[in-house]
C-alpha positions in Angstrom: -14.2 30.5 -43.9 -10.7 29.4 -42.1 -7.6 30.8 -43.4 -6.0 27.8 -41.9 -6.1 23.6 -42.0 -9.2 22.4 -39.9 -8.4 18.7 -40.8 -5.6 16.9 -40.6 -5.5 16.3 -44.0 -5.5 20.1 -44.8 -1.9 20.5 -43.3 1.5 20.9 -46.1 4.4 21.3 -45.7 4.2 25.0 -46.6 2.2 25.5 -43.8 4.9 23.9 -41.3 7.8 25.8 -42.9 6.3 28.9 -43.1 4.8 28.4 -39.2 7.6 27.5 -37.7 10.3 29.2 -40.1 12.3 26.1 -40.8 12.2 24.0 -44.2 9.7 21.4 -43.6 10.2 18.6 -45.9 7.7 15.8 -44.6 5.5 15.0 -41.5 3.8 12.0 -40.3 0.7 12.5 -38.1 -0.3 10.1 -35.7 -3.8 10.5 -33.8 -3.5 10.2 -30.2 -5.0 7.5 -28.7 -6.9 8.5 -26.1 -8.8 11.4 -27.7 -10.2 14.2 -26.0 -14.4 14.7 -25.5 -14.3 18.3 -27.1 -11.1 18.1 -29.5 -9.3 16.1 -32.3 -5.5 15.6 -31.5 -2.1 14.3 -33.1 1.1 14.1 -32.7 2.7 15.3 -35.9 6.9 14.3 -36.3 8.4 17.0 -38.9 11.1 16.0 -41.0 13.4 19.3 -41.9 15.3 19.4 -45.3 18.9 20.1 -44.7 19.9 21.6 -41.1 17.0 23.0 -39.1 17.1 25.9 -37.0 18.4 24.8 -33.7 15.0 25.7 -31.5 12.3 24.0 -34.6 10.7 20.8 -32.9 11.0 17.3 -33.8 7.4 17.2 -33.1 4.2 18.9 -32.0 1.4 18.5 -30.5 -2.0 19.9 -33.1 -5.4 20.1 -31.8 -8.7 20.4 -34.0 -12.4 21.1 -33.7 -14.0 17.6 -32.6 -15.6 15.8 -36.0 -18.8 15.3 -34.5 -21.2 18.1 -34.8 -22.9 18.2 -31.9 -20.0 18.2 -29.3 -18.8 21.0 -31.9 -21.7 23.0 -31.8 -21.8 22.8 -28.1 -17.6 23.8 -27.7 -18.3 26.7 -30.1 -21.5 27.9 -28.4 -19.6 28.0 -24.9 -16.3 29.9 -26.1 -14.0 26.9 -26.0 -12.1 26.7 -29.0 -11.6 30.4 -28.6 -11.0 30.5 -25.2 -8.2 28.4 -25.6 -6.8 29.8 -28.9 -7.0 33.3 -26.9 -5.5 31.9 -23.8 -1.6 30.7 -25.6 -2.2 33.9 -28.2 -2.6 36.4 -25.3 -2.1 35.2 -21.9 0.1 31.8 -21.5 3.6 33.8 -21.8 3.0 35.8 -18.7 0.6 33.3 -17.0 3.1 32.5 -14.1 2.7 29.2 -14.7 4.3 26.2 -16.9 2.6 25.6 -19.5 3.0 24.1 -22.9 4.6 26.4 -25.5 2.3 27.5 -28.4 4.0 28.0 -32.1 0.3 28.6 -34.1 -3.2 29.1 -32.8 -6.1 30.9 -34.7 -9.4 30.2 -34.5 -12.3 31.4 -37.3 -16.0 33.3 -36.2 -18.0 32.0 -39.4 -17.2 28.3 -38.8 -15.8 28.3 -34.9 -13.0 25.9 -36.1 -9.6 26.1 -34.8 -6.1 25.0 -35.1 -3.4 24.8 -31.9 0.1 23.7 -32.7 1.8 22.9 -29.4 4.5 22.2 -27.6 5.6 18.1 -27.5 4.8 16.5 -24.4 5.0 13.0 -25.2 8.2 13.2 -22.9 6.1 13.9 -19.9 3.2 12.1 -18.2 -0.4 12.7 -17.6 -1.7 12.5 -14.0 -4.3 9.5 -13.6 -7.6 10.8 -12.0 -8.4 7.3 -10.0 -5.1 7.1 -8.5 -4.5 10.4 -7.4 -1.5 11.2 -5.0 -0.8 13.8 -2.8 2.4 14.3 -3.9 0.9 15.0 -7.6 -1.9 17.3 -6.1 0.8 19.2 -4.0 3.1 20.7 -7.0 -0.2 22.5 -8.9 -1.4 23.6 -5.3 1.8 25.3 -5.0 1.8 26.5 -9.0 -1.6 28.2 -9.2 -1.4 31.2 -6.3 1.0 32.9 -9.4 -1.5 32.5 -12.0 -4.2 33.9 -9.5 -2.4 36.6 -7.6 -1.4 37.9 -11.5 -4.9 38.4 -12.1 -6.2 39.0 -8.0 -9.5 41.9 -8.5 -7.3 43.4 -11.2 -8.9 46.0 -13.2 -7.1 44.5 -16.6 -9.9 41.5 -16.2 -12.5 43.6 -16.9 -11.3 44.3 -20.5 -11.1 40.5 -21.3 -14.2 40.4 -23.2 -13.9 37.2 -24.7 -14.1 35.7 -21.1 -17.7 36.0 -19.2 -17.2 36.2 -15.3 -19.0 33.5 -13.3 -22.0 35.8 -12.3 -22.7 36.9 -16.1 -26.1 36.8 -16.8 -25.4 34.8 -19.9 -23.5 32.1 -17.8 -25.9 31.7 -15.4 -28.8 31.5 -18.0 -26.9 29.1 -20.2 -25.3 27.2 -17.2 -28.1 27.1 -15.4 -30.3 25.3 -18.1 -27.1 22.9 -18.6 -26.8 22.2 -15.2 -30.3 21.2 -14.5 -30.5 19.1 -17.8 -27.4 17.1 -17.1 -28.7 16.1 -13.4 -31.5 15.0 -14.6 -29.6 12.8 -17.0 -26.8 12.1 -14.7 -28.9 10.6 -11.8 -31.0 8.5 -14.2 -27.5 6.8 -15.4 -26.1 6.6 -12.1 -28.5 6.7 -9.6 -26.3 5.0 -6.5 -24.1 8.2 -7.1 -27.1 10.7 -6.3 -28.7 9.2 -2.8 -27.0 11.4 -0.4 -25.5 14.5 -0.1 -24.5 15.2 -3.7 -27.9 14.2 -4.9 -29.7 16.7 -2.4 -27.1 19.7 -2.8 -27.4 18.9 -6.9 -30.8 19.2 -6.2 -30.7 22.9 -4.7 -28.2 24.1 -7.2 -30.8 23.1 -10.2 -33.4 24.9 -8.4 -31.4 28.4 -8.4 -28.5 28.4 -10.0 -28.4 31.8 -10.0 -28.1 32.2 -5.8 -24.5 30.1 -6.0 -23.3 32.2 -8.8 -24.0 35.2 -7.3 -21.8 33.8 -4.2 -19.1 33.1 -6.6 -19.0 36.4 -8.0 -18.9 38.3 -4.0 -15.5 36.5 -4.0 -11.9 38.0 -4.7 -12.0 38.0 -8.6 -8.7 36.6 -11.0 -8.6 33.8 -13.6 -9.3 30.3 -13.2 -8.2 27.6 -15.4 -12.2 26.1 -14.7 -11.4 22.2 -14.8 -8.2 21.7 -13.1 -7.5 18.0 -12.0 -4.8 16.0 -12.9 -5.5 14.7 -16.3 -5.0 18.4 -17.3 -1.1 18.3 -16.0 1.7 16.8 -17.2 4.5 15.6 -15.0 8.1 14.2 -15.4 8.0 10.9 -16.3 9.8 9.7 -12.8 9.2 12.6 -10.5 10.2 15.9 -9.8 13.7 15.3 -10.3 13.8 13.1 -13.5 14.9 15.1 -16.5 12.7 13.6 -18.8 9.9 15.5 -19.2 8.5 18.7 -17.6 5.7 20.3 -15.4 3.0 22.0 -17.1 -0.7 22.7 -16.9 -3.1 22.4 -20.2 -6.2 21.9 -21.8 -7.5 25.9 -21.3 -10.5 25.7 -22.9 -12.6 26.3 -19.8 -10.7 29.5 -18.4 -12.8 31.8 -17.4 -13.4 34.8 -15.0 -14.1 34.1 -11.4 -12.1 33.1 -7.9 -9.6 30.4 -6.6 -11.5 28.1 -4.8 -12.8 27.1 -8.0 -9.3 25.8 -9.0 -8.4 24.9 -5.1 -11.2 22.9 -4.8 -11.0 20.7 -7.9 -7.2 20.4 -7.8 -7.8 18.7 -4.3 -11.7 17.8 -2.9 -12.2 16.3 -6.7 -8.9 14.3 -6.9 -7.8 13.0 -4.0 -9.6 10.4 -2.0 -11.5 11.3 0.7 -9.2 9.7 3.4 -6.4 11.4 1.8 -8.2 15.0 1.5 -9.3 14.6 5.1 -5.4 14.1 6.1 -4.0 16.8 4.0 -6.3 19.6 2.7 -5.7 21.8 5.8 -1.8 21.5 5.0 -2.2 22.3 0.8 -5.0 25.1 1.4 -2.3 26.9 3.7 0.4 26.2 1.3 -2.0 27.6 -1.7 -2.7 30.7 0.1 1.1 31.4 1.7 1.6 31.4 -2.4 -1.3 33.9 -2.8 0.4 36.4 -0.1 4.2 35.7 -1.5 2.8 37.0 -4.8 1.7 39.8 -3.4 -2.2 39.2 -2.7 -3.0 41.2 0.6 -6.4 41.6 2.7 -7.1 38.1 2.1 -6.9 35.5 5.3 -6.4 31.9 5.8 -9.8 31.7 6.9 -11.4 33.1 3.7 -9.0 31.1 1.9 -10.7 27.9 3.7 -14.4 29.1 2.6 -13.2 29.5 -0.7 -12.1 26.3 -0.8 -15.3 24.6 0.6 -17.4 27.1 -1.6 -15.1 25.9 -4.9 -16.5 22.3 -4.2 -19.5 23.5 -5.8 -18.3 24.3 -8.6 -17.1 21.0 -9.1 -20.3 19.6 -8.8 -21.6 21.5 -11.5 -18.6 20.2 -13.7 -18.4 16.4 -12.9 -22.8 16.8 -13.0 -22.4 17.9 -16.5 -19.7 15.5 -17.9 -21.4 12.8 -16.3 -24.5 13.4 -18.1 -22.5 12.6 -21.6 -19.7 9.5 -20.2 -19.7 6.0 -21.1 -19.2 5.2 -16.8 -18.1 1.3 -18.4 -15.1 3.1 -20.2 -14.5 5.2 -16.9 -14.7 2.1 -14.8 -12.3 0.4 -16.8 -9.6 3.2 -16.4 -10.9 2.8 -12.8 -10.2 -0.6 -11.8 -6.2 -0.6 -11.8 -6.2 2.2 -8.9 -8.5 -0.2 -6.9 -11.8 2.0 -7.7 -14.7 2.7 -9.7 -16.0 5.2 -12.1 -18.6 6.2 -9.2 -16.3 6.0 -6.4 -13.5 8.8 -7.8 -16.0 10.8 -9.8 -18.9 11.5 -7.9 -17.9 9.7 -4.4 -15.2 12.0 -3.9 -17.4 15.0 -4.0 -20.3 13.3 -2.1 -17.6 13.0 0.8 -16.7 16.3 0.3 -19.9 17.9 0.8 -20.9 16.3 4.1 -17.0 16.7 5.7 -16.7 20.5 4.8 -20.7 21.3 4.9 -20.8 22.5 1.9 -24.4 22.5 2.0 -24.7 25.7 4.2 -23.1 27.7 2.0 -26.1 27.9 0.3 -28.0 29.2 3.3 
């Protein structure tokens, strides 16, 4: 059984005092209003007895497993909780990326439950998926080359046995089945999203997921975030020059061994409006490629990078179709409305346009 608190009501001052090496006298737990799909999250204010160490946080951010059994089972079966804990414990400090600081992380093999205590980032703002702007996408595109280059075709990738490669037989079998079932669910809920290029290409992926995965596996290998969109990124409150908050990439439950185009296409093609993407994607891909070269990646041309970006659109199709099967369309429309768009347009329409513009279907011929 887990030897750490697995719910908010199991937290104690003794636990915090041990973890933070400070005398915590009391704490206040406030559940985050917008909970993640796979976890329970809370902001915890800490009160110390006497003078606390200079680096003792006044608040921290806690993440636990979802209380919903079906969600918890799915996340555990896919190793999502374990992966995020392992990222913060083993990889974060040498990732080359700005990420929230971790104070504690543990995962229980028997129950699948976990706890992460992370830096309180409430002084920063999270990006908006539906109101995505080029000036938000660009710093992400400029940040990820250091992370990808650190692991580019690195022999140590094979040592990360807790992360299956994107073309591993178990991944192909599991994700292939999940995608096929999710496509049926998503296309039934949102038929208007699947009447064109997205629907046609999704059917091809469902018919032979392994063929696509093998193309993924043939590309230069690295570590990828796996779900890199703007709602996984913290920004300073009022732009890059603001001292309130900072830039950081979070939510590492989907980290995996894959290819750089997965993250690149997700942050560009799945986040920007078709108009902004068309106007800026060549420049953004060139900036990403220049970052790889500056960080030591060799024998990788801009043309190869562009093709990997196109190939990465396929990964975003997989991700959005699987998510779409369980998403509440009305709730998502409410989030999209202030940006002057709809859930369908933002979540599926951008990919539909990218498929056509970039001739992504040809990559499966």
